[in-house]
N, C-alpha and C positions, 0 to 999 in steps of 0.2 A: 756187535762183538760180545761174546759171552763172558761174564765176569765170574771168576772162580774165587771162592772164599774158603778159608780154613779156620775153623773155630775149635779151640781146645777148652774143654770144660773139665776141670778137676774137682770132683766132688769128694770131699773127705770121707763121708760115711761109706759110699760104695766104691770110692776110688775109680770113678768112671771116666774114661777118656772118650770124648765125643768128637767125631771127625765128619765135617761136611765138605763134600767135593762136588760142586756143580749141582746137578739135580739128584745125585745119588748120595745117600747118607748112610754111613756105617757107624755103628756103635759097638764098641768092644770094651769089655771090662778088663781093666789092667791094674793090678795092684801096684800102688806107688812104691811099695816096699821091694818090688822086683824091677830093678833098673834095666835088666836085660829085656824084659817084656816091653817096658816103655820105649826103650831104644829101638826095638824091632818095629814098633808101631810108627815111630817117628821116621825111620828109614823108609817104611812103606809109603807113608804120606809124601815124603820127599820124592820118591820115584814116580808116584802118580802125578805130582805137580810138574816134574820134569817132562813127563810124557805129554801132559796137556800143553805146556809151554812150547814144546817141540812141534806139536801139531799146529798150534797157533802160528808159530813162525813159518811153517810150511804153507799154511793158508795165505799168509801175508806175501810170501814169495810168489805163489801162484797168482795172486791178485795183481801184483806188480807186473808179472809176465803177461797177463791178459791185457793190462792197460797198455803195455809196450806194443803188443801185437795189434791192438785196436788203433793206436796212433799210426803204426806203419800202414795198416789197411786204409786208413783215412787219407794218408799221403798218396798212396797208390791210386786211390779213386780220384783225387784231385788232379794227379798227373794225367790219368786217362781222360778226364774231362778236358784238360788243357790240350791234349794231343788230338782229340776228336772233335769236341764241340767248340773249344775256344779258339782254334786256329782258323784264320781266314781260308775260305774255299775259293780257289782260282783254277779254272780249267776251260779250255776251248778247243774246238776242232771245226775246220771248215774246208770245203772243196772249192776248186777254182771257178767253175761255171754254175750259175743257178739253174740253168736249163740249156738244152740244145747241145750241138756239137760244133767243134771248130778249133782253129789255131789261135793262140795268143802271141802277139808279136808279128814281125820284128819291130823294135823301137830304135830310134836313132841314138838313144842313151840308155845306160843301165836304169832299169825301172822296177820299182817295188810292185810285186804282184798283188792284186786285190782278189782275195778268196771270198767270193760272194755268197756261196751256199753254206750257211752256218748250221752246223749240227748241234753245237752246244757253245755256251758262252757264260759260264758261271763266274760271277764277279765282274762281268762287263768290261774286261780289260782289252778285248780284241775289237777293233773297229773294221767292219767289213767294207766301209767306204774307202778306206786307205790301205787296208791290208796290214796294218801295224798293230802289234801288241804292245801296250804300255803298262809297265809294272806299277801297281798301286801299293804293293807290299814288298818290303825288303826281304829277300830270301833266296833259296836255291831252286832253280827251275829246270824243267826238262822240255826240250823242243825237238820236233821232228817234222820234216817235210819230204814229200814224194814228188817225183817228176816223171812224166812220160814224154818221149821225144816227139818231134813234129811228124806229121803223117807222111811227109815226103822224105827223100834221102838227104836233102840239103836245105838249109844249113843245119849244122849240129845244134844240140841243145845244151845250154849251160845256165845253171842257176845256183845261188848260194844263200845261206842264212847270214843275216847281218845283225849286229848289235850296235846301235848308235853309229852307223856307217863303218863299223869294223867287221870285215869279212871273217866269218867263223868256219863254216864247213860248206862243202860244195857237192853238187851232182853234175856230172858231165857225160854226154853221150856223143860219140863221134859219128859223123855222117858216113853212110856206107850203103851196101846193098840190102842189109837187114833193116826191118822196120819194127815198130811197136816195142821198142826197148823202154824199160822203166828203171828208175833208181831211187834210192832213199838215203838220207843221212840224218843224224841226230846229235844232240849236244846237251850237256848238263852244265849250267852256268849260274853264277851269282848275279843278282840284279839289285840295283838300288831303286828306290821310288823314282819314277820318271824315266827310267831306262826303256828304250824301245827295241823291239825285235821284229824282223820282217824278212821276207824272201825276195831276192832280187833276181830278175831275168837279165842276163847280159845283153848288151846292145847288139842288134842285128841277129838275134837268135829267136827261135820259135819253140813253142811247146803245144801239144795237142791234148784236148780233153773232150769228153762226151758224158752222157748220163751215168757212165760206170764210175766216174769220179776218180781218175787216176792221179790227179794232182791235188794234194792235200797239205794243210798246214795245221799243226796241233801243238799244244803245250799245256803244262800244268805246274802248279806250285808243289814242290816236294816238302819243304819246311821253311819256316820263317827264321830270320837271323837278327 
């Protein structure tokens, strides 16, 4: 910060008034016997000092504004890091059959489907051996499953998405003369650590799949809570 100084030198012989302002120095002879002249010089000095102080104040305001903006930017960067790099990454997607074609079912009881062909499993929350997704992070999740009916006209196909044995959403296809019907359903739900989500095939029902992967089960974490 620049320091401004003002020095008055009153020299009796020459009645000299010396003014030093920053790097600029002005010397003006002013007779002490002329109060008007002296007053005029003093007023001029005061105006210059006022201008300098005003500029200095403006610089201080600008500096504080820059500091505030910098702090805001730093907070935004930290928030972005939290949303992108800091949040756990959980996502999976799998199809019913690892290879070949055929029907799954019928079973004597409602049965959790095992989606064996895993496309992705970030976070390792999905177990292909059981077909169950187990939440390791508390948060809001999105799940979706698709279903293709059995190759024959009967029986019809019924499956649903379950959370801890609670039936959430279903896909159902009635038996009839038409074949190759498909359906899908999805849900957004909150999960606690340890909650389990899976797809259930109703007892005595069939579904069909082949390498085209019509039957899928997918999900991912939207955000933590």
